[in-house]
N, C-alpha and C positions, 0 to 999 in steps of 0.2 A: 277617190284615191289617186295619187300620182302613179301613172302606169309605166313610167320610165323603167327600162330593164335594170335589174340589180346586177352588180358585179359579183361573181361568186366569192370574191375575196372580202366583201363587206362584212364587218363584224356583226354578229348576231345581235348584240346589245344596241348598236346604232340602228340596224335595220328595224327592230321591234319598236324602238322608240319613234322612229320616223313613221312607220306604218300605222302604229297605234294612234299618233296624233292626226294622221291624214284621214282616218275613217270617217266617212259621212253618216249621218243618221240613217239607219237602215229603213227602206221602204216597207219591209216585211218584219214584223216582230218575231224574233227566233223563238222556238218552242221553249227553250231553257228559261226565257224571261217570263213565261207564262206558268211555268211549273215550280217545282221545289228543288233547288240545287240543280243537279245534272239531270233530273227526271223531267221528262216532257209531259205536258198536259195531254191526255188521251185525245182531246178534240182539236188540238192545235196542228198546224201544218209544219212539217219538218222541212227546214231550208237546207239545200243540198248544193255543194260545188263539185264540179267535175274536173279531174286532172287527167289529160290524155285523150286525144281524139284521133286515134289511128285505127286499129283493127277491132278492139273490143269496146272502146269508149262510145261510139255512136249507138250500138245495140243496147248496151247497158243503160245509157242515158234515155234512150226511147222507152225502155221499160219503166223507169222512174217517172218520165213525163206522163205516163199513162195512169199514175196513181194520184187521186185527188187530194190526198193529204200530204203530198210532197211537192215542193216547188224548187226547181233548179234555178239558182239565182247567180251563179258564177261559173266560168269556164276558164281553163288554163291549158296552154299548149306552147311548145317552143317553135312550132312552125306557124307562121302567121296565116298561111293558107288554111291550115287545119283549124286554127283558132277562129277565124272569121266564119268558117262553115259551122263550127260549134255554136257560136253565139247566134248566128242567123237562124239555125235550125231551132234552137231554144226559144228565141224571141218569136219566131213564126208560130210555134206551138201556142204560146201564151198570148199572142197578138199584142205584144208590147215591146218596149225596148229596155227592159229591166235587167237583163243578164249582163254582168260586167265581165270584161275580158282581162286576163292576167297572163303575162309572160313568165313570171317566176312564181312557183308554187308557194313560196314562203309568204308572199303578199296575200294570197288567197287564204292561207292558213291563219294568218293574223286577224282576219275579220271575225269579230265576236258575234256577229249576227248570223253565222253559218253553223248549223248543228252537226252536219255530217258531210262526208266527201266520198266520192267514187273515184277510185285510183285505177287507171288503165294505162300504165307506163311500161316501157321495157324493163326486162328483169333486173338489169344492173341499177335501176333507180328504185325498185321496190322498198328496200329498207329505209333509205334516207327520207323519202316522201312520207312513208307510213309512220315512222317514228316522229317526224315533225307534226304530222296530223294529230297523233296521240298526245303529244306535249301540249298542243293547243286545245285539247278537249273535244276533238272532233270524233264522232263515231264514224267507222270506216267500212266501206265496201271496197275490198282489194282483190286483185286478180291472182290467179295461180300461175306458176308455183309461188309459194309464199315469198320466197326470195331467191337470190342467185346462189347463196351459200347457206350452209347449215348455221353458221355463226350468225349471219344476217337474220335468218328466220328466228333464231333465239332472241335476238335484239327486238324484233317485232312483238314476239309473245310477251317479253318482259314489259315493253313499253305499254302494251294494251292492258296488261294486267295492272300495272303500276298506276296508270291514269284512269283505270275503271272504264275502259271504252267498250262499246259494242262493236264486234267485228264480224263481217260476213265475208267469206271467200267466194270468188266466182266459180266455185266447183258446184254448178247449178244442177248436175245430174241427181243430187240428193233430193231436189224438189221435183223429180220426174217419177210417175207412178211405177213404171216397170223396174227401175232401179231400186226403189223402195221395196217393192214386192219381192225382188230376188234376194235382197239383203235380209229381209224378215224370214223368208223361207230357210235361209241358212241358220240365222240366229235361233230359230225355233226348233232346230234339229231335224228338219224334214228330209235332209240328205244324210242323216246319221252323223257320225263323227267326222269333222272336217279333216281332211288329210293334205290336200294340195289345192293351190290357187293358181290360175293362169291369168296374166294381165297382157292383153295384146294391144300394142300401140302402133302408130304409124311409123314408117321408116322413110329414108331418102330426104330430099328437100322439096319443098313446094314454093313456087314463086308467088307468094301471096301479094307482094307489092307490084308485080308485073314489071320488075326492073332487072331480070336476070341477065339481060344483054348489056347492062351498065356495070362492068366489073373492073374499071381501071380508075385510078385517082383523078379527081377533077375539083374545080372550085365549088365549094358548097354554095347552094343557092342563097340569095339575100334573104329570103323569107324564113330560112332555118338558121337558128342559133346553134351551129354545130358544136362550138366549144362547150356550151352548156349541155347539149344533148349528150356528148361523150361523158360529161360529168366526172364521177369518180373512177371511171375505167381508164385503161391506158389510152393515151392519145394515138390515134392512127389516122392516116390520110382519109379524107372524105371520099367514100365510094358510094354512089347512089344505090348500088345493088345490096348494100348491107345496112341501110338505115330503116326507113319506114316499113313496118311489117316483116321485112326479111332480116331484121337485126337478130332474130332468134337462131339464125344459122351460123353465127359467128360466136365463138366462146368469149369474146371480149365483152359482149353485151347479152348473150342468150345461152340456152342450154340445149338447143337441138330438139328433135322430136321427143326424146326421152323426158327431158324436163318440161317441155311444152304440154305434155299429156299426162305426166305422172299425177298431177293434181286432179285429174278427172277419174280414170279407171282404177288407179291404185287407191284413190280415195274411196271409191265404192267397194273395192276389195277389202279394205280395212274395216269398213262399215259392217260388212257381213262377217268378218273375222273377229269382231269385237276388239280391234286394235287401234282405236282412236287415240289411246293414251300410252301405246307401247310400240314395239317395232322389232325388227329382225335382230339376230345375234351374229349371223355369218352371211357374208355376201361375196359371191364370185361373179366375175363378168368378163365378156370379151365382146369386141366390136370392130367394125371396119370404119376407119377414119380417113378423110381426105388429107392432103398435105397440111401440116400445121400452119403454113403461111397462105393457104387458100383463102379466098374471100369468104366462101362458105366452108368452114372446116369442121363443123359438128358431125358427131358419129351418124352414119347413114344406115347401119345395120347393127343390131345389138341383141344379146341374150344374157340375162342376169339370173342367178339362181340364189335364192335366199332361204335361210332357215329361221323359223319363228318358234315361239313357245309352244309347248303341247305337241311337239313333233310334226307340226304343220310346215310344209315347204311352199315356196312360191316361185314362179317363173315369170319374168317380165321380159317381153320380147318384141322386137320390131323388125320386120323383114323376114320372119320365119313362118312359112306357111302352116306349120303344125300348131301354131298358136293363133287362134282366131282373135279378131279385134274384140275389145270389151273386157269383161270380167267373167271368168268361169270358176266356180267353187266345186270341188270334187270331194265327196264324202264316201263313207263306207256303205251307205244305202242309196246313193244317187248323186245327181249333179244338177247344176242350174247355171245358165249363162245369160248375161244381159249386155246389151249394147245399145246405141242410139237407134231407136226404132226397132229393136229386136229383143225378143225373149224366148228362151227354149230351155227345157228341162227333162230330166229322166221320167218324170210324171206328166203325161199330157194334159191332165186336168188343171195343172198350175197355170197353164197358158190362158185358160178361160176366165181366171180370177182377175177382176179388176183390181181388187185389193185382196189380201189374204183373209179368208173367212175369220170372224172374230173368235170363234172356238179354237182356232189354231194359233191365235196371237198371245201366247203366254208371255213372250217378249215383244213389247210394242215399241218400235223405233220412232223417233222424232218424226213427225209428218209436216210436210210444206208443199203447197200446190203452186207457189210462185216465189222465186228466190228473192227478188227485190221487195215484194210485199212482206216476206218473212223479215228482212232487214229493217223495214220501216216499223213493223209491229214491235220488233224487239228493241228498237230505239225508245219506243214509248213505254214498254213494260219493263225495260232493263233486264231482260231475261236473255240467256244465250241464244244465238242464232243456230241454224241447223248445221253450219260449217264455221265454227269459231276459229280463231287464229291458232290455238293450240292443236286442233284437229288437223288443220291444213298443214301445220309443221310436221306432224307424224306422217301425213299422207305423202309428203314430198321427200322425206328423208330416205326411203328406199331408192329413189331415182338418184339422189345425190351420192349416196354410198355406192350404187351400182356404177356411176360414172367414175368415182375414185378407184374402184376395183378394176375398171377397164384401163384407165390411164396408167395405173401402177403395175398392172399385170399381176397383182397379188390378192389372195384372199383377205378380206377385211373382217376383223372381229370387232363387233359393236357392243358397247355397254349402253343399252337402251335406257337404263334408269338414270345413269349420270351423263348420257349423251357424249360419249367420247369414243375414239378408236383405241383399241387396246394393242400395246406392244409394237407400234409402227409409227415412230415420230415423223417419218417422211410423208406417210399417207395422211397424217393428221394435219399437215400443212394445208391440205386441200380443203379443209373444213371452213377456211376464211380466205380472204384475198386482200391484196394491197390496194389502197385508195390513192388515186392521183391527187396531189396537192392542188388546191387548198382544202379539198374535201377530207373529212376524217370519218373513220368507221364509227358507227353508232354502237 
C-alpha cells in the first residue's frame, strides 16, 4: 500500500477508493475469511493492528505478542521514531519483516485482512479513531477513559453497538484477582448494605515524558506530524512538554489525573456497586487548578461528592490524605478496600482467600485472568468482554461530571437514564467540545 501521508482534508470517499485499490494480497488470511460472516474460526489466528506507540501501546502490544493465536501485522503512529520502534519490536518478535507501518490510522483501518485493533492514542483522539475502527468492522481494544467527553463516549458506544463490534477497555484491574474478590465480597452482601464508597486517585502532575524542562514554544521535530497530532483539538504552539505522555496534563488534549485514573478505580467501584449500567444523580466538586494558560493546566487536587441510587454516596478524591488510593466500599456490617497490590477488609479472613469460597458466591462476577487473552477469546466467541464499551462509558461518567461540577462551581443534577444534565444549559455545554476544521465530531 502507498504509505504516503494523507492530508486531513482528503475526502473519505476518495481515500477509501484509493486505499482499497492499493491493498496487496495479505500474507496472513484473516480469521473472518475462515469463519462465517463476522464470526472467527476458533482455531484461526486473530490479525491485529496497533495504533499508538507512546505510553500504553508498547505494553499492550507486548501482551498480544505473547498470545499464539494473535498476530500483530500493522502499526501506526504520527511520530516516525515511535513508529520505527513499534515495527522493529514487532518484527523482532516474529523474526520476520511482515509488520507494515502506517502514518495515518485510516489507511490501517481500510485493510480488510485485519480483524482487530489496539488503540493507545491521546484522549482527544479516542472517539475519531475508535468510531473509524468500528465502521471498518474491526474489534477494538481501547484505552481508558473511554473518550475526552461524555458525548464522544456516547458516539463510541453507539458505533460499537451498530457495527456489532467486540470492545475491550484497558481497565485491566477487572482481570486481577484481588479486585475481583473485593467486588464479589460487596456484591454478595458480606459487608451488609452498602452505604458509601471512597475512590482514591493520584494528584498533581507526573513528568511521564521526562520533558518538564521544555515548556516554551519551539519548532516541532521533523519526525512528528504535529498538525495531525493536534487533530480535532484547538491548534496551539508546539511545546515539547505537553506532547508525548505529558499530553494528559493539558485540557486541550487530556483530562489530568482525574480522567486518567477514573477508568481504573471508579470502574472497580461501580463493579462492586452493581452500577455498570447506571450512575450518580447529584455531583458536587471542588479542585485546585493552575492558571488556565499554563502548559500543564489540569486540576492538581480535587474532591468530588456524588449521590447514587439506594442512598449510596461516593467520594472521589486526589490529594486528600483521608481518602486512600484505590477503592473502598463501606457497608452497615463492614468494609473492604482494594488497590494495586493491596487488599484489606474488616474481616481478616477475606485477605487469605485467593478467591471467594464457592459457598459465598451467590453472585458470581465475570472472571478473567488475562485482559488481552479475554479480548481475543471474545473476538472468537462473539461474547462480551469483561470491560465492554458501555461499562467503560458509565465508569468514566463520574469523572467527567465531577470535572464539570468543579469548573462551573455548581452542583450537577444528572439524569442517568437519559444521560443529560438537568436544568443547567451552561453546564450541559461541557458534555461535548468543538472540533477544529476539517475534523468533524462523530
